[in-house]
NURO-567001 format. One record per residue: residue in three letters; x, y, z of N, C-alpha, C in turn. Coordinates in pm, whole numbers, plus 50000, padded with zeros to 5 digits. Layout:
BEGIN
<rest=ALA&neast=X&nnorth=Y&nup=Z&caeast=X&canorth=Y&caup=Z&ceast=X&cnorth=Y&cup=Z>
...
This chain:
BEGIN
<rest=MET&neast=84541&nnorth=80912&nup=33198&caeast=84621&canorth=80939&caup=33321&ceast=84808&cnorth=81043&cup=33254>
<rest=GLY&neast=84777&nnorth=81124&nup=33136&caeast=84826&canorth=81232&caup=33055&ceast=84856&cnorth=81318&cup=33084>
<rest=ASN&neast=84720&nnorth=81353&nup=33213&caeast=84718&canorth=81525&caup=33248&ceast=84722&cnorth=81515&cup=33348>
<rest=MET&neast=84807&nnorth=81422&nup=33440&caeast=84824&canorth=81381&caup=33577&ceast=84947&cnorth=81485&cup=33619>
<rest=THR&neast=84967&nnorth=81569&nup=33688&caeast=85071&canorth=81633&caup=33698&ceast=85183&cnorth=81585&cup=33837>
<rest=THR&neast=85322&nnorth=81553&nup=33803&caeast=85396&canorth=81485&caup=33857&ceast=85443&cnorth=81614&cup=34013>
<rest=GLY&neast=85489&nnorth=81582&nup=34116&caeast=85489&canorth=81678&caup=34204&ceast=85633&cnorth=81754&cup=34168>
<rest=ASN&neast=85737&nnorth=81763&nup=34092&caeast=85820&canorth=81826&caup=34059&ceast=85780&cnorth=81926&cup=33978>
<rest=GLU&neast=85680&nnorth=81937&nup=33910&caeast=85661&canorth=82047&caup=33803&ceast=85638&cnorth=82157&cup=33860>
<rest=ILE&neast=85635&nnorth=82281&nup=33804&caeast=85618&canorth=82383&caup=33850&ceast=85525&cnorth=82477&cup=33853>
<rest=ASP&neast=85396&nnorth=82460&nup=33969&caeast=85282&canorth=82563&caup=33963&ceast=85209&cnorth=82654&cup=33897>
<rest=ASN&neast=85210&nnorth=82641&nup=33757&caeast=85203&canorth=82780&caup=33731&ceast=85074&cnorth=82810&cup=33723>
<rest=SER&neast=84963&nnorth=82776&nup=33836&caeast=84832&canorth=82886&caup=33849&ceast=84832&cnorth=83023&cup=33864>
<rest=GLY&neast=84942&nnorth=83051&nup=33879&caeast=84948&canorth=83281&caup=33869&ceast=84914&cnorth=83272&cup=33976>
<rest=GLU&neast=84921&nnorth=83164&nup=34086&caeast=84923&canorth=83244&caup=34208&ceast=85043&cnorth=83332&cup=34253>
<rest=SER&neast=85035&nnorth=83433&nup=34293&caeast=85133&canorth=83515&caup=34368&ceast=85200&cnorth=83435&cup=34492>
<rest=ASP&neast=85288&nnorth=83504&nup=34536&caeast=85372&canorth=83438&caup=34646&ceast=85310&cnorth=83506&cup=34734>
<rest=GLU&neast=85208&nnorth=83562&nup=34771&caeast=85133&canorth=83619&caup=34918&ceast=85038&cnorth=83495&cup=34970>
<rest=GLU&neast=84993&nnorth=83484&nup=34784&caeast=84878&canorth=83349&caup=34847&ceast=84956&cnorth=83186&cup=34842>
<rest=ARG&neast=85056&nnorth=83176&nup=34821&caeast=85132&canorth=83108&caup=34846&ceast=85192&cnorth=83089&cup=34974>
<rest=LEU&neast=85205&nnorth=83172&nup=35047&caeast=85231&canorth=83161&caup=35202&ceast=85142&cnorth=83041&cup=35334>
<rest=SER&neast=85191&nnorth=82981&nup=35346&caeast=85110&canorth=82928&caup=35445&ceast=84996&cnorth=83035&cup=35546>
<rest=LYS&neast=84889&nnorth=82964&nup=35596&caeast=84790&canorth=83050&caup=35664&ceast=84903&cnorth=83087&cup=35790>
<rest=SER&neast=84933&nnorth=83032&nup=35808&caeast=85043&canorth=83035&caup=35997&ceast=85130&cnorth=83117&cup=35976>
<rest=SER&neast=85205&nnorth=83121&nup=35831&caeast=85347&canorth=83256&caup=35833&ceast=85256&cnorth=83425&cup=35788>
<rest=ARG&neast=85122&nnorth=83394&nup=35731&caeast=85058&canorth=83543&caup=35676&ceast=85037&cnorth=83554&cup=35850>
<rest=LYS&neast=84968&nnorth=83481&nup=35925&caeast=85016&canorth=83527&caup=36101&ceast=85051&cnorth=83573&cup=36189>
<rest=ARG&neast=85218&nnorth=83480&nup=36159&caeast=85286&canorth=83578&caup=36203&ceast=85324&cnorth=83675&cup=36119>
<rest=GLU&neast=85342&nnorth=83687&nup=36043&caeast=85379&canorth=83824&caup=35972&ceast=85241&cnorth=83935&cup=36042>
<rest=ALA&neast=85140&nnorth=83918&nup=36035&caeast=85080&canorth=83968&caup=36078&ceast=85131&cnorth=84020&cup=36256>
<rest=ALA&neast=85141&nnorth=83891&nup=36311&caeast=85140&canorth=83927&caup=36418&ceast=85259&cnorth=84045&cup=36451>
<rest=SER&neast=85365&nnorth=84016&nup=36390&caeast=85457&canorth=84098&caup=36395&ceast=85471&cnorth=84242&cup=36422>
<rest=LEU&neast=85379&nnorth=84265&nup=36241&caeast=85345&canorth=84407&caup=36200&ceast=85237&cnorth=84482&cup=36330>
<rest=GLN&neast=85169&nnorth=84399&nup=36401&caeast=85103&canorth=84454&caup=36516&ceast=85180&cnorth=84473&cup=36632>
<rest=GLU&neast=85309&nnorth=84378&nup=36666&caeast=85397&canorth=84410&caup=36766&ceast=85428&cnorth=84593&cup=36681>
<rest=LEU&neast=85525&nnorth=84567&nup=36576&caeast=85573&canorth=84667&caup=36549&ceast=85485&cnorth=84834&cup=36571>
<rest=GLY&neast=85359&nnorth=84783&nup=36543&caeast=85255&canorth=84934&caup=36603&ceast=85252&cnorth=84971&cup=36721>
<rest=VAL&neast=85312&nnorth=84886&nup=36800&caeast=85218&canorth=84874&caup=36957&ceast=85390&cnorth=84916&cup=36958>
<rest=LYS&neast=85512&nnorth=84890&nup=36935&caeast=85668&canorth=84933&caup=36965&ceast=85648&cnorth=85088&cup=36940>
<rest=LEU&neast=85599&nnorth=85133&nup=36772&caeast=85515&canorth=85325&caup=36733&ceast=85481&cnorth=85309&cup=36815>
<rest=SER&neast=85364&nnorth=85295&nup=36910&caeast=85262&canorth=85339&caup=36932&ceast=85358&cnorth=85459&cup=37066>
<rest=ALA&neast=85456&nnorth=85400&nup=37113&caeast=85538&canorth=85448&caup=37212&ceast=85664&cnorth=85585&cup=37235>
<rest=LEU&neast=85656&nnorth=85596&nup=37068&caeast=85731&canorth=85663&caup=37043&ceast=85660&cnorth=85843&cup=37057>
<rest=PRO&neast=85737&nnorth=85949&nup=37105&caeast=85671&canorth=86086&caup=37125&ceast=85593&cnorth=86105&cup=36991>
<rest=ASP&neast=85468&nnorth=86167&nup=36985&caeast=85474&canorth=86216&caup=36869&ceast=85530&cnorth=86299&cup=36764>
<rest=GLN&neast=85610&nnorth=86372&nup=36795&caeast=85693&canorth=86419&caup=36706&ceast=85806&cnorth=86332&cup=36632>
<rest=GLU&neast=85877&nnorth=86216&nup=36674&caeast=85946&canorth=86130&caup=36589&ceast=85800&cnorth=86014&cup=36498>
<rest=LEU&neast=85650&nnorth=85990&nup=36547&caeast=85556&canorth=85949&caup=36471&ceast=85574&cnorth=86052&cup=36322>
<rest=LYS&neast=85542&nnorth=86176&nup=36354&caeast=85549&canorth=86298&caup=36221&ceast=85629&cnorth=86237&cup=36142>
<rest=SER&neast=85750&nnorth=86234&nup=36246&caeast=85896&canorth=86190&caup=36135&ceast=85930&cnorth=86093&cup=36047>
<rest=LEU&neast=85834&nnorth=85998&nup=36050&caeast=85724&canorth=85879&caup=35974&ceast=85675&cnorth=85872&cup=35904>
<rest=ASP&neast=85676&nnorth=85977&nup=35902&caeast=85560&canorth=85983&caup=35707&ceast=85427&cnorth=85861&cup=35714>
<rest=LEU&neast=85398&nnorth=85833&nup=35854&caeast=85289&canorth=85746&caup=35892&ceast=85140&cnorth=85766&cup=35803>
<rest=PRO&neast=85052&nnorth=85678&nup=35750&caeast=84991&canorth=85773&caup=35666&ceast=84825&cnorth=85810&cup=35811>
<rest=ASP&neast=84791&nnorth=85882&nup=35789&caeast=84695&canorth=85935&caup=35872&ceast=84580&cnorth=85866&cup=35979>
<rest=GLY&neast=84511&nnorth=85765&nup=35921&caeast=84481&canorth=85683&caup=36028&ceast=84560&cnorth=85610&cup=36098>
<rest=LEU&neast=84669&nnorth=85562&nup=36067&caeast=84805&canorth=85531&caup=36114&ceast=84851&cnorth=85621&cup=36248>
<rest=PHE&neast=84819&nnorth=85690&nup=36203&caeast=84934&canorth=85774&caup=36303&ceast=84819&cnorth=85799&cup=36449>
<rest=THR&neast=84685&nnorth=85871&nup=36383&caeast=84593&canorth=85880&caup=36493&ceast=84514&cnorth=85772&cup=36603>
<rest=ALA&neast=84579&nnorth=85616&nup=36472&caeast=84574&canorth=85454&caup=36595&ceast=84624&cnorth=85487&cup=36673>
<rest=LEU&neast=84754&nnorth=85498&nup=36650&caeast=84884&canorth=85512&caup=36707&ceast=84878&cnorth=85595&cup=36805>
<rest=ARG&neast=84841&nnorth=85726&nup=36838&caeast=84807&canorth=85812&caup=36958&ceast=84690&cnorth=85751&cup=37012>
<rest=ASP&neast=84591&nnorth=85708&nup=36972&caeast=84445&canorth=85693&caup=37026&ceast=84496&cnorth=85508&cup=37104>
<rest=LEU&neast=84578&nnorth=85460&nup=37100&caeast=84621&canorth=85354&caup=37180&ceast=84678&cnorth=85385&cup=37330>
<rest=ARG&neast=84720&nnorth=85510&nup=37282&caeast=84796&canorth=85559&caup=37450&ceast=84726&cnorth=85638&cup=37557>
<rest=ARG&neast=84610&nnorth=85655&nup=37494&caeast=84461&canorth=85699&caup=37580&ceast=84385&cnorth=85613&cup=37608>
<rest=LEU&neast=84401&nnorth=85506&nup=37585&caeast=84283&canorth=85463&caup=37617&ceast=84267&cnorth=85371&cup=37731>
<rest=PRO&neast=84237&nnorth=85338&nup=37842&caeast=84207&canorth=85291&caup=37997&ceast=84178&cnorth=85138&cup=38014>
<rest=SER&neast=84093&nnorth=85117&nup=37912&caeast=84035&canorth=84986&caup=37958&ceast=84126&cnorth=84868&cup=37835>
<rest=HIS&neast=84161&nnorth=84737&nup=37890&caeast=84217&canorth=84656&caup=37855&ceast=84213&cnorth=84581&cup=37680>
<rest=GLY&neast=84039&nnorth=84535&nup=37711&caeast=83953&canorth=84533&caup=37593&ceast=83965&cnorth=84606&cup=37522>
<rest=ALA&neast=84003&nnorth=84711&nup=37496&caeast=84026&canorth=84857&caup=37397&ceast=84113&cnorth=84840&cup=37396>
<rest=GLN&neast=84182&nnorth=84817&nup=37470&caeast=84394&canorth=84815&caup=37385&ceast=84420&cnorth=84729&cup=37273>
<rest=VAL&neast=84358&nnorth=84619&nup=37355&caeast=84386&canorth=84488&caup=37209&ceast=84312&cnorth=84487&cup=37138>
<rest=ARG&neast=84179&nnorth=84593&nup=37120&caeast=84095&canorth=84589&caup=36991&ceast=84166&cnorth=84706&cup=36907>
<rest=GLN&neast=84226&nnorth=84823&nup=36979&caeast=84313&canorth=84883&caup=36911&ceast=84459&cnorth=84825&cup=36864>
<rest=ARG&neast=84487&nnorth=84737&nup=36899&caeast=84606&canorth=84720&caup=36836&ceast=84562&cnorth=84563&cup=36753>
<rest=GLN&neast=84457&nnorth=84578&nup=36707&caeast=84442&canorth=84443&caup=36592&ceast=84430&cnorth=84584&cup=36517>
<rest=TYR&neast=84367&nnorth=84691&nup=36537&caeast=84331&canorth=84815&caup=36406&ceast=84425&cnorth=84831&cup=36329>
<rest=ILE&neast=84535&nnorth=84840&nup=36449&caeast=84700&canorth=84878&caup=36433&ceast=84731&cnorth=84759&cup=36344>
<rest=GLY&neast=84709&nnorth=84673&nup=36380&caeast=84824&canorth=84555&caup=36243&ceast=84710&cnorth=84528&cup=36135>
<rest=LYS&neast=84621&nnorth=84559&nup=36138&caeast=84551&canorth=84608&caup=36055&ceast=84589&cnorth=84728&cup=35925>
<rest=LEU&neast=84600&nnorth=84795&nup=36023&caeast=84623&canorth=84985&caup=35892&ceast=84804&cnorth=84932&cup=35883>
<rest=MET&neast=84887&nnorth=84856&nup=36013&caeast=85046&canorth=84873&caup=35927&ceast=85045&cnorth=84716&cup=35831>
<rest=ARG&neast=84953&nnorth=84631&nup=35782&caeast=84997&canorth=84567&caup=35671&ceast=84923&cnorth=84572&cup=35574>
<rest=ASN&neast=84943&nnorth=84746&nup=35573&caeast=84865&canorth=84839&caup=35443&ceast=85014&cnorth=84940&cup=35368>
<rest=ILE&neast=85096&nnorth=84935&nup=35501&caeast=85247&canorth=84991&caup=35476&ceast=85376&cnorth=84935&cup=35454>
<rest=ASP&neast=85499&nnorth=85010&nup=35406&caeast=85636&canorth=84885&caup=35335&ceast=85673&cnorth=84924&cup=35507>
<rest=PRO&neast=85681&nnorth=84821&nup=35607&caeast=85736&canorth=84832&caup=35731&ceast=85917&cnorth=84859&cup=35706>
<rest=GLU&neast=85997&nnorth=84802&nup=35612&caeast=86125&canorth=84861&caup=35666&ceast=86127&cnorth=84992&cup=35636>
<rest=PRO&neast=86118&nnorth=85108&nup=35624&caeast=86133&canorth=85187&caup=35577&ceast=86148&cnorth=85274&cup=35799>
<rest=VAL&neast=86016&nnorth=85164&nup=35826&caeast=86004&canorth=85238&caup=35955&ceast=86113&cnorth=85119&cup=36017>
<rest=LEU&neast=86085&nnorth=85055&nup=36003&caeast=86216&canorth=84921&caup=36052&ceast=86376&cnorth=85011&cup=36059>
<rest=ALA&neast=86401&nnorth=85071&nup=35959&caeast=86521&canorth=85119&caup=35922&ceast=86572&cnorth=85260&cup=36074>
<rest=LYS&neast=86461&nnorth=85340&nup=36041&caeast=86437&canorth=85445&caup=36137&ceast=86433&cnorth=85413&cup=36273>
<rest=LEU&neast=86370&nnorth=85321&nup=36321&caeast=86328&canorth=85273&caup=36443&ceast=86469&cnorth=85225&cup=36506>
<rest=ALA&neast=86577&nnorth=85135&nup=36393&caeast=86716&canorth=85092&caup=36392&ceast=86841&cnorth=85237&cup=36406>
<rest=GLU&neast=86789&nnorth=85304&nup=36389&caeast=86903&canorth=85424&caup=36340&ceast=86865&cnorth=85497&cup=36519>
<rest=ARG&neast=86741&nnorth=85500&nup=36572&caeast=86686&canorth=85606&caup=36583&ceast=86797&cnorth=85516&cup=36801>
<rest=LYS&neast=86776&nnorth=85361&nup=36811&caeast=86842&canorth=85297&caup=36911&ceast=86994&cnorth=85297&cup=36830>
<rest=GLN&neast=87019&nnorth=85311&nup=36751&caeast=87164&canorth=85333&caup=36716&ceast=87215&cnorth=85468&cup=36822>
<rest=ARG&neast=87163&nnorth=85627&nup=36777&caeast=87212&canorth=85673&caup=36846&ceast=87167&cnorth=85657&cup=36974>
<rest=HIS&neast=87042&nnorth=85637&nup=37031&caeast=87054&canorth=85626&caup=37230&ceast=87143&cnorth=85551&cup=37226>
<rest=ASP&neast=87202&nnorth=85408&nup=37186&caeast=87312&canorth=85339&caup=37212&ceast=87415&cnorth=85416&cup=37219>
<rest=LEU&neast=87417&nnorth=85522&nup=37135&caeast=87594&canorth=85600&caup=37141&ceast=87543&cnorth=85767&cup=37263>
<rest=GLU&neast=87450&nnorth=85770&nup=37244&caeast=87456&canorth=85877&caup=37416&ceast=87422&cnorth=85807&cup=37526>
<rest=ILE&neast=87409&nnorth=85699&nup=37547&caeast=87452&canorth=85596&caup=37643&ceast=87554&cnorth=85602&cup=37699>
<rest=ARG&neast=87615&nnorth=85547&nup=37625&caeast=87776&canorth=85516&caup=37601&ceast=87858&cnorth=85591&cup=37613>
<rest=HIS&neast=87883&nnorth=85753&nup=37537&caeast=87864&canorth=85873&caup=37597&ceast=87879&cnorth=85898&cup=37721>
<rest=PHE&neast=87713&nnorth=85912&nup=37783&caeast=87659&canorth=85945&caup=37905&ceast=87803&cnorth=85834&cup=38079>
<rest=GLN&neast=87816&nnorth=85737&nup=37974&caeast=87887&canorth=85642&caup=38087&ceast=88011&cnorth=85644&cup=38103>
<rest=GLN&neast=88073&nnorth=85687&nup=38011&caeast=88247&canorth=85780&caup=37982&ceast=88200&cnorth=85836&cup=38049>
<rest=ILE&neast=88149&nnorth=85996&nup=38044&caeast=88152&canorth=86087&caup=38158&ceast=88154&cnorth=86044&cup=38269>
<rest=GLU&neast=88021&nnorth=85958&nup=38305&caeast=88050&canorth=85899&caup=38438&ceast=88137&cnorth=85836&cup=38527>
<rest=ARG&neast=88224&nnorth=85744&nup=38466&caeast=88391&canorth=85668&caup=38415&ceast=88456&cnorth=85827&cup=38490>
<rest=TRP&neast=88418&nnorth=85896&nup=38362&caeast=88581&canorth=86011&caup=38446&ceast=88483&cnorth=86100&cup=38579>
<rest=ARG&neast=88430&nnorth=86148&nup=38582&caeast=88420&canorth=86199&caup=38736&ceast=88393&cnorth=86049&cup=38822>
<rest=ASP&neast=88355&nnorth=85997&nup=38818&caeast=88414&canorth=85871&caup=38944&ceast=88565&cnorth=85790&cup=38942>
<rest=ARG&neast=88636&nnorth=85851&nup=38866&caeast=88783&canorth=85819&caup=38868&ceast=88804&cnorth=85899&cup=38906>
<rest=LEU&neast=88792&nnorth=86079&nup=38888&caeast=88858&canorth=86181&caup=38931&ceast=88833&cnorth=86235&cup=39094>
<rest=LEU&neast=88704&nnorth=86149&nup=39103&caeast=88679&canorth=86158&caup=39255&ceast=88761&cnorth=86041&cup=39307>
<rest=SER&neast=88784&nnorth=85959&nup=39322&caeast=88841&canorth=85825&caup=39340&ceast=89020&cnorth=85793&cup=39343>
<rest=GLU&neast=89029&nnorth=85879&nup=39223&caeast=89180&canorth=85898&caup=39201&ceast=89279&cnorth=86008&cup=39157>
<rest=ARG&neast=89237&nnorth=86117&nup=39234&caeast=89259&canorth=86264&caup=39176&ceast=89344&cnorth=86294&cup=39119>
<rest=ALA&neast=89492&nnorth=86227&nup=39176&caeast=89620&canorth=86327&caup=39096&ceast=89631&cnorth=86256&cup=38957>
<rest=ALA&neast=89623&nnorth=86114&nup=38972&caeast=89652&canorth=86023&caup=38825&ceast=89494&cnorth=86047&cup=38715>
<rest=ALA&neast=89436&nnorth=86067&nup=38759&caeast=89247&canorth=86094&caup=38675&ceast=89314&cnorth=86241&cup=38611>
<rest=VAL&neast=89343&nnorth=86377&nup=38718&caeast=89308&canorth=86519&caup=38681&ceast=89441&cnorth=86514&cup=38556>
<rest=GLU&neast=89560&nnorth=86478&nup=38579&caeast=89691&canorth=86439&caup=38438&ceast=89623&cnorth=86372&cup=38409>
<rest=GLU&neast=89560&nnorth=86266&nup=38365&caeast=89565&canorth=86194&caup=38255&ceast=89431&cnorth=86268&cup=38195>
<rest=LEU&neast=89341&nnorth=86344&nup=38257&caeast=89193&canorth=86414&caup=38188&ceast=89288&cnorth=86543&cup=38076>
<rest=LEU&neast=89441&nnorth=86595&nup=38147&caeast=89410&canorth=86721&caup=38114&ceast=89506&cnorth=86698&cup=37964>
<rest=GLN&neast=89547&nnorth=86597&nup=37975&caeast=89659&canorth=86535&caup=37889&ceast=89576&cnorth=86484&cup=37750>
<rest=GLU&neast=89482&nnorth=86461&nup=37766&caeast=89327&canorth=86394&caup=37679&ceast=89296&cnorth=86485&cup=37620>
<rest=TYR&neast=89255&nnorth=86605&nup=37705&caeast=89136&canorth=86720&caup=37664&ceast=89238&cnorth=86848&cup=37718>
<rest=PRO&neast=89337&nnorth=86891&nup=37676&caeast=89443&canorth=86975&caup=37645&ceast=89376&cnorth=87137&cup=37681>
<rest=THR&neast=89197&nnorth=87104&nup=37628&caeast=89142&canorth=87269&caup=37664&ceast=89055&cnorth=87320&cup=37763>
<rest=ALA&neast=89098&nnorth=87172&nup=37820&caeast=88992&canorth=87155&caup=38001&ceast=89092&cnorth=87306&cup=38084>
<rest=GLU&neast=88978&nnorth=87318&nup=38167&caeast=89091&canorth=87418&caup=38247&ceast=89119&cnorth=87387&cup=38413>
<rest=ARG&neast=89183&nnorth=87397&nup=38435&caeast=89234&canorth=87328&caup=38535&ceast=89205&cnorth=87353&cup=38638>
<rest=ALA&neast=89191&nnorth=87509&nup=38677&caeast=89195&canorth=87574&caup=38774&ceast=88996&cnorth=87548&cup=38867>
<rest=THR&neast=88892&nnorth=87559&nup=38709&caeast=88764&canorth=87464&caup=38741&ceast=88740&cnorth=87344&cup=38768>
<rest=LEU&neast=88810&nnorth=87239&nup=38724&caeast=88862&canorth=87109&caup=38758&ceast=88899&cnorth=87121&cup=38917>
<rest=LEU&neast=89009&nnorth=87170&nup=38931&caeast=89034&canorth=87169&caup=39120&ceast=88893&cnorth=87210&cup=39206>
<rest=ARG&neast=88847&nnorth=87316&nup=39190&caeast=88768&canorth=87363&caup=39215&ceast=88614&cnorth=87300&cup=39235>
<rest=LEU&neast=88593&nnorth=87244&nup=39121&caeast=88486&canorth=87104&caup=39116&ceast=88503&cnorth=87014&cup=39212>
<rest=LEU&neast=88635&nnorth=86934&nup=39214&caeast=88641&canorth=86831&caup=39277&ceast=88665&cnorth=86866&cup=39386>
<rest=ASP&neast=88728&nnorth=86975&nup=39460&caeast=88720&canorth=87038&caup=39656&ceast=88557&cnorth=87015&cup=39620>
<rest=LYS&neast=88469&nnorth=87112&nup=39627&caeast=88332&canorth=87130&caup=39611&ceast=88311&cnorth=87025&cup=39621>
<rest=ALA&neast=88310&nnorth=86883&nup=39543&caeast=88261&canorth=86723&caup=39533&ceast=88340&cnorth=86676&cup=39646>
<rest=GLU&neast=88449&nnorth=86719&nup=39697&caeast=88510&canorth=86610&caup=39804&ceast=88424&cnorth=86686&cup=39964>
<rest=LYS&neast=88442&nnorth=86798&nup=40019&caeast=88380&canorth=86820&caup=40099&ceast=88273&cnorth=86811&cup=40113>
<rest=GLU&neast=88150&nnorth=86794&nup=39981&caeast=88045&canorth=86774&caup=40013&ceast=88013&cnorth=86636&cup=40062>
<rest=ARG&neast=88101&nnorth=86566&nup=40016&caeast=88127&canorth=86421&caup=40078&ceast=88128&cnorth=86329&cup=40173>
<rest=LEU&neast=88272&nnorth=86468&nup=40227&caeast=88287&canorth=86414&caup=40346&ceast=88164&cnorth=86476&cup=40464>
<rest=GLU&neast=88093&nnorth=86583&nup=40403&caeast=87956&canorth=86609&caup=40501&ceast=87870&cnorth=86597&cup=40448>
<rest=GLN&neast=87866&nnorth=86471&nup=40394&caeast=87758&canorth=86405&caup=40390&ceast=87650&cnorth=86495&cup=40321>
<rest=ARG&neast=87653&nnorth=86574&nup=40279&caeast=87539&canorth=86653&caup=40217&ceast=87486&cnorth=86618&cup=40060>
<rest=SER&neast=87393&nnorth=86697&nup=40033&caeast=87369&canorth=86680&caup=39857&ceast=87474&cnorth=86693&cup=39771>
<rest=PRO&neast=87497&nnorth=86589&nup=39686&caeast=87597&canorth=86644&caup=39609&ceast=87599&cnorth=86702&cup=39471>
<rest=VAL&neast=87576&nnorth=86813&nup=39543&caeast=87553&canorth=86921&caup=39402&ceast=87725&cnorth=86987&cup=39337>
<rest=GLY&neast=87845&nnorth=86983&nup=39368&caeast=87947&canorth=86965&caup=39344&ceast=87936&cnorth=86879&cup=39290>
<rest=ALA&neast=87945&nnorth=86692&nup=39268&caeast=87965&canorth=86591&caup=39143&ceast=87849&cnorth=86640&cup=39041>
<rest=ARG&neast=87743&nnorth=86711&nup=39083&caeast=87661&canorth=86658&caup=38965&ceast=87745&cnorth=86861&cup=38871>
<rest=GLU&neast=87798&nnorth=86906&nup=38919&caeast=87850&canorth=87030&caup=38830&ceast=87959&cnorth=87004&cup=38776>
<rest=LEU&neast=88054&nnorth=86862&nup=38855&caeast=88159&canorth=86839&caup=38797&ceast=88098&cnorth=86769&cup=38709>
<rest=PHE&neast=88022&nnorth=86684&nup=38684&caeast=87952&canorth=86574&caup=38605&ceast=87912&cnorth=86722&cup=38404>
<rest=ALA&neast=87865&nnorth=86849&nup=38474&caeast=87832&canorth=86851&caup=38390&ceast=87932&cnorth=86936&cup=38317>
<rest=PHE&neast=88060&nnorth=86958&nup=38407&caeast=88154&canorth=87062&caup=38347&ceast=88233&cnorth=86939&cup=38212>
<rest=LEU&neast=88233&nnorth=86791&nup=38289&caeast=88281&canorth=86678&caup=38206&ceast=88164&cnorth=86659&cup=38092>
<rest=ARG&neast=88080&nnorth=86678&nup=38072&caeast=87977&canorth=86671&caup=37968&ceast=88025&cnorth=86782&cup=37848>
<rest=GLN&neast=88015&nnorth=86865&nup=37885&caeast=88030&canorth=87018&caup=37811&ceast=88218&cnorth=86995&cup=37774>
<rest=LEU&neast=88309&nnorth=86938&nup=37843&caeast=88438&canorth=86928&caup=37779&ceast=88515&cnorth=86810&cup=37665>
<rest=LEU&neast=88360&nnorth=86644&nup=37732&caeast=88367&canorth=86540&caup=37638&ceast=88297&cnorth=86570&cup=37538>
<rest=GLY&neast=88196&nnorth=86698&nup=37492&caeast=88121&canorth=86731&caup=37373&ceast=88005&cnorth=86642&cup=37376>
């Protein structure tokens, strides 16, 4: 009876944390790594190269894009998941988060330019003055010429070449 251990004693059997994980948690981790691999396969080759992935994983990710049948894609995803278990996912996740943040900033900037263009076309006088106050380097004559062209095209129901030129002007102005 003296050799029995109680439930409160620490297990000193030498098992590592990985060995103590339940089978379900290991499966969840493998599935998340596989999903990360699938997300990576959607990236352009240039961005994949910047992640410094092992050559075998890089090739497997590229191959996934060109496989035609569903069954082959499933097997390739599983293979990618297996290869992903051999790398540290944290730097990859950090670079993906940085990429998403950069993309979100670009979208917000694009939306800001669109808002200015729409305001200039709908509230011309007030918006022009506000834009010129906020961005004193803007060329008033060019801005007014582009607004006139866009308005004329809108009234004649032609393609919005002037509005696109106005957008390009604002994109350059807003940096």
